[in-house]
PADOBA-32042 format. One line per 8 residues: number of its first residue (from 1); their letters; for each residue z, x, y of C-alpha. Coordinates in Angstrom, 3 decimals. Layout:
N
NUM = A = Z,X,Y  ...
***
This chain:
371
1 = XXXXXXXX = 206.947,-152.997,180.112  203.513,-151.501,180.640  200.047,-152.774,179.773  198.405,-151.156,176.763  194.609,-151.146,176.913  192.287,-150.568,173.968  188.601,-150.118,174.832  185.724,-150.201,172.391
9 = XXXXXXXX = 184.786,-146.735,171.126  181.434,-145.647,172.558  180.939,-142.304,170.845  177.842,-142.542,168.675  178.521,-144.290,165.372  182.259,-144.450,165.892  183.345,-147.729,164.320  187.103,-147.235,164.334
17 = XXXXXXXX = 189.365,-148.949,166.830  192.707,-147.618,168.045  194.759,-150.722,167.254  194.701,-153.397,164.542  195.533,-157.058,165.214  198.806,-156.618,163.302  199.658,-153.679,165.554  198.901,-155.864,168.575
25 = XXXXXXXX = 201.220,-158.540,167.218  204.072,-156.091,166.836  203.627,-154.820,170.401  203.388,-158.266,171.974  206.444,-159.485,170.058  208.319,-156.598,171.657  207.226,-157.650,175.116  204.240,-155.329,175.613
33 = XXXXXXXX = 201.049,-156.743,177.125  197.998,-155.745,175.096  194.461,-155.773,176.476  191.558,-155.383,174.009  187.948,-154.966,175.086  185.654,-157.661,173.737  184.180,-156.542,170.414  186.374,-153.436,170.174
41 = XXXXXXXX = 187.382,-154.170,166.590  184.050,-155.372,165.232  183.123,-152.004,163.695  186.301,-152.148,161.606  185.682,-155.825,160.758  188.280,-157.214,163.155  187.226,-160.188,165.276  188.370,-160.930,168.826
49 = XXXXXXXX = 189.992,-164.146,167.605  192.322,-162.127,165.352  193.570,-160.163,168.348  194.014,-163.341,170.392  196.071,-164.913,167.605  198.178,-161.732,167.649  198.965,-162.274,171.338  196.487,-159.809,172.864
57 = XXXXXXXX = 194.241,-160.594,175.824  190.490,-160.022,175.496  188.885,-158.102,178.366  185.182,-158.641,179.111  184.367,-154.939,179.476  185.735,-151.412,179.393  186.161,-151.182,183.156  188.605,-154.083,183.092
65 = XXXXXXXX = 190.623,-152.323,180.389  190.734,-149.008,182.246  191.544,-150.632,185.600  194.454,-152.699,184.287  195.966,-150.522,181.574  198.909,-148.210,182.130  198.481,-146.704,178.659  194.923,-146.369,177.326
73 = XXXXXXXX = 194.663,-145.897,173.567  191.551,-144.622,171.854  190.397,-142.954,168.658  188.029,-140.261,169.902  188.011,-138.099,173.011  186.932,-139.901,176.200  183.238,-139.849,176.965  181.949,-139.061,180.504
81 = XXXXXXXX = 181.754,-142.715,181.557  185.338,-143.239,180.377  186.676,-140.128,182.109  185.298,-141.504,185.359  187.586,-144.535,184.942  190.789,-142.564,184.257  193.222,-141.481,186.942  196.654,-140.262,187.903
89 = XXXXXXXX = 199.438,-142.587,186.857  197.751,-143.506,183.597  198.503,-142.228,180.117  195.705,-141.578,177.639  196.728,-141.557,173.968  193.993,-140.419,171.564  192.502,-137.558,169.551  191.326,-134.972,172.100
97 = XXXXXXXX = 190.394,-131.707,170.310  190.059,-130.022,173.700  189.918,-126.479,172.298  186.357,-127.136,171.145  185.053,-128.383,174.521  185.692,-126.623,177.824  183.734,-129.121,179.950  185.765,-132.008,178.571
105 = XXXXXXXX = 188.966,-130.076,179.198  188.160,-129.356,182.835  186.941,-132.859,183.688  189.876,-134.533,181.959  192.440,-132.305,183.694  190.798,-133.008,187.045  191.433,-136.769,186.717  195.185,-136.225,186.931
113 = XXXXXXXX = 195.739,-138.424,183.869  198.548,-137.719,181.413  196.629,-137.064,178.199  198.589,-137.052,174.944  196.701,-135.815,171.892  197.497,-137.246,168.490  196.635,-133.936,166.852  199.163,-131.783,168.736
121 = XXXXXXXX = 202.252,-133.902,168.076  204.253,-131.852,165.574  207.317,-132.853,163.577  208.524,-129.705,161.864  205.517,-128.326,159.975  203.763,-131.716,159.964  201.151,-133.284,162.229  201.992,-136.922,161.458
129 = XXXXXXXX = 199.325,-138.529,163.639  196.580,-136.307,162.268  197.540,-136.603,158.616  195.967,-140.020,157.862  192.572,-138.946,159.172  192.890,-135.635,157.341  193.535,-137.584,154.161  190.415,-139.698,154.686
137 = XXXXXXXX = 188.234,-136.716,155.635  189.536,-134.608,152.754  188.784,-137.255,150.143  185.476,-138.079,151.768  184.361,-134.423,151.836  183.969,-134.260,148.061  182.264,-137.659,147.891  179.601,-136.692,150.430
145 = XXXXXXXX = 179.321,-133.173,149.021  178.688,-134.541,145.552  176.024,-136.877,146.940  174.110,-134.146,148.744  174.154,-131.945,145.637  171.740,-134.487,144.120  168.202,-133.196,143.776  166.647,-136.094,145.683
153 = XXXXXXXX = 168.787,-135.110,148.681  167.691,-131.475,148.533  170.620,-130.251,146.459  170.631,-128.127,143.302  170.979,-131.177,141.104  174.492,-130.278,139.941  176.872,-133.048,138.864  180.325,-131.892,139.937
161 = XXXXXXXX = 182.074,-133.352,136.905  179.557,-132.069,134.395  179.177,-133.870,131.052  180.253,-132.986,127.492  178.600,-129.719,126.588  177.770,-128.827,130.214  180.067,-126.922,132.564  181.286,-128.796,135.659
169 = XXXXXXXX = 180.377,-127.812,139.185  182.603,-125.515,141.223  184.359,-126.570,144.399  185.920,-124.036,146.776  188.317,-125.408,149.412  189.410,-123.224,152.335  192.867,-124.384,153.344  195.656,-126.011,151.364
177 = XXXXXXXX = 196.907,-128.429,154.028  196.488,-132.197,154.070  192.681,-132.059,154.154  192.508,-129.466,151.418  194.942,-131.250,149.130  193.080,-134.526,149.423  189.746,-132.813,148.812  191.252,-131.196,145.735
185 = XXXXXXXX = 192.576,-134.560,144.477  189.058,-135.972,144.403  187.415,-132.782,143.143  189.818,-132.409,140.218  189.684,-136.154,139.663  185.945,-136.044,138.953  186.397,-132.992,136.755  185.099,-130.226,139.019
193 = XXXXXXXX = 186.407,-126.676,138.687  188.455,-126.467,141.872  189.828,-123.482,143.790  192.000,-123.723,146.914  192.275,-120.747,149.262  195.587,-120.656,151.125  197.575,-118.126,153.184  201.120,-119.382,152.647
201 = XXXXXXXX = 202.737,-118.229,149.419  205.210,-121.113,149.683  202.343,-123.583,149.974  200.530,-121.998,147.025  203.650,-122.383,144.906  203.815,-126.060,145.836  200.089,-126.541,145.136  200.419,-124.847,141.768
209 = XXXXXXXX = 203.134,-127.314,140.778  201.679,-130.438,142.389  198.042,-129.847,141.410  197.934,-127.960,138.106  194.259,-128.844,137.644  193.326,-126.721,140.703  193.580,-122.946,141.043  195.100,-121.290,144.074
217 = XXXXXXXX = 193.898,-118.000,145.541  195.241,-116.064,148.512  192.803,-116.698,151.350  190.940,-113.563,152.372  187.416,-112.400,153.042  187.431,-110.575,149.710  188.337,-113.784,147.870  185.545,-115.700,149.609
225 = XXXXXXXX = 183.020,-112.978,148.810  184.032,-113.267,145.183  183.894,-117.085,145.037  180.867,-117.999,147.161  178.121,-116.866,144.742  179.337,-119.379,142.138  180.375,-122.187,144.513  178.454,-125.464,144.408
233 = XXXXXXXX = 180.488,-127.242,147.116  182.344,-125.417,149.886  184.883,-127.441,151.882  186.206,-126.022,155.156  189.661,-127.539,155.641  191.196,-125.071,158.071  193.469,-126.192,160.900  195.296,-124.298,163.635
241 = XXXXXXXX = 197.092,-127.042,165.632  195.477,-127.503,169.027  193.371,-124.349,168.756  189.795,-123.532,167.799  189.235,-123.100,164.087  188.725,-119.477,163.001  185.234,-118.561,161.798  186.066,-117.605,158.232
249 = XXXXXXXX = 182.567,-117.838,156.741  179.905,-115.778,158.515  176.175,-116.283,158.186  175.947,-113.187,155.996  178.656,-114.568,153.714  176.890,-117.916,153.516  173.796,-116.155,152.180  175.771,-115.459,149.007
257 = XXXXXXXX = 175.664,-119.170,148.144  172.726,-120.388,146.102  169.985,-122.550,147.655  170.745,-126.242,147.359  174.514,-125.855,147.420  176.554,-127.794,149.990  179.092,-126.927,152.704  181.255,-129.631,154.306
265 = XXXXXXXX = 183.078,-128.380,157.421  185.925,-130.785,158.148  187.086,-128.433,160.928  184.002,-129.219,163.028  186.146,-131.141,165.567  187.856,-127.854,166.376  184.640,-125.813,166.423  184.256,-125.383,162.669
273 = XXXXXXXX = 185.254,-122.590,160.304  181.681,-121.640,159.387  179.616,-119.530,161.780  176.640,-121.809,161.108  178.476,-125.062,161.868  177.212,-127.399,164.558  178.314,-131.027,165.044  176.260,-133.772,163.412
281 = XXXXXXXX = 176.482,-137.569,163.310  176.575,-140.199,160.593  172.988,-141.052,161.540  171.795,-137.465,160.996  174.649,-135.904,159.015  173.101,-132.791,157.518  171.074,-129.694,158.279  170.198,-126.644,156.219
289 = XXXXXXXX = 171.012,-123.049,157.106  170.439,-120.087,154.775  169.423,-122.546,152.063  172.845,-124.290,152.184  173.067,-127.973,153.088  175.646,-128.420,155.874  177.527,-131.680,156.421  179.317,-131.358,159.784
297 = XXXXXXXX = 179.957,-134.897,161.029  182.545,-134.725,163.799  184.083,-138.137,163.084  183.999,-138.317,159.297  186.696,-141.047,158.965  184.544,-143.318,161.130  182.414,-143.958,158.034  185.345,-145.835,156.506
305 = XXXXXXXX = 186.384,-147.494,159.728  188.614,-150.253,158.404  190.715,-148.019,156.146  190.919,-145.362,158.863  191.901,-147.868,161.576  194.710,-149.244,159.435  195.979,-145.779,158.534  195.838,-144.620,162.162
313 = XXXXXXXX = 197.700,-147.644,163.532  200.432,-147.159,160.937  201.375,-143.780,162.410  200.575,-144.229,166.119  202.287,-147.587,166.619  205.905,-146.326,166.869  204.892,-143.796,169.536  202.773,-146.369,171.351
321 = XXXXXXXX = 205.680,-148.807,171.471  207.826,-146.026,172.925  205.267,-145.080,175.594  204.740,-148.729,176.572  208.448,-149.559,176.771  209.842,-146.487,178.549  208.945,-143.916,181.156  207.287,-140.774,179.834
329 = XXXXXXXX = 210.480,-138.827,180.441  212.574,-141.308,178.463  210.005,-141.478,175.666  210.014,-137.696,175.363  213.809,-137.619,175.393  213.885,-140.020,172.468  211.115,-138.248,170.562  210.846,-134.639,171.850
337 = XXXXXXXX = 207.719,-133.991,169.754  205.804,-136.074,172.306  206.086,-133.170,174.758  203.919,-131.064,172.454  201.330,-133.825,172.487  200.866,-133.605,176.272  197.648,-131.633,176.808  197.389,-132.245,180.552
345 = XXXXXXXX = 199.391,-133.970,183.285  199.067,-134.292,187.078  195.943,-132.116,187.168  197.495,-129.300,185.105  196.576,-128.091,181.618  199.723,-127.878,179.485  198.500,-127.009,175.968  198.695,-123.219,175.391
353 = XXXXXXXX = 196.182,-123.208,172.537  193.567,-124.968,174.675  194.223,-122.612,177.571  193.763,-119.618,175.302  190.534,-121.027,173.878  188.979,-121.473,177.325  190.723,-118.875,179.465  192.343,-121.539,181.641
361 = XXXXXXXX = 195.793,-121.201,183.201  198.453,-123.293,181.490  201.654,-124.660,182.991  204.744,-126.344,181.600  204.457,-130.143,181.497  207.672,-130.365,183.513  209.197,-133.252,181.582  212.955,-133.225,182.231
369 = XXX = 215.359,-134.075,179.474  216.778,-137.583,179.905  219.828,-138.552,177.874
***
């Protein structure tokens, strides 16, 4: 059995933690040693004593966690001080989003660490470790969008749900995946006129049946040009697994939206799907371009840290148990989708989408099949 280490997240205003006390209990009952940095769970309202009761050890600082852990679990991509503590022989298990950051990619590869990204583990058409955060971000996008439409926040003063005798606001969602569906659930729930742009005809058929209150439109530049002038809230919910998000809304297109309308770009972690997108924080979440209020917080689910931590642990725990109990080769043999999660190993980049985004040579991870 290996040691699983969970440091405190140090990215600005990131309150999630990669493991709940109940997750720690399940690991320790199965013979895994769990090391939690002091205060790691406080942002999600988990106290050190809860982890100790669950059988975890409390480490005084991050360095102790990184020095002792065989498998390091995190929520967000490693920051420079954390990268300096990673090395060959260790496994890093976290959200990476490397396609949006070449410097991070190069420095992480150079450590020799085996880095497995939650967001590139695919099971059929699904991204099971990304889905919970997509659900949170999708639902949250309409909540924050509705708030910033208020006049006192610089918005047009449009209430998305309208009132009797007054038309509701209009929400346009680019992408009918997990993020888009959850955004649409909230938008239709408050009574907004909701349109989802989607490329897959099969997905549109499903959306039409599952969400009759929302309209579906084939995603194209022509459709956006038609919808943007009347859109009050634009939600960018585009995802290409492991790759940079395509820039679907140019600055010129954004000028079609009326002053005081709002754009929420959930795809900001992967570079954003609006030309005008740039990452923001929960402390300073918005900026205005072309009269449109932009909300581009790169760790949206961190605002609801406890819910997000619980949802994340639910889906990562089975894989974490596997990685802590077996060699990487054996873990991948039991769950082959783990191979697709390996973004770098032994100083080599292994994710094709990241390599394409940055023009870096990619090699096969070289994980042999083990029966």
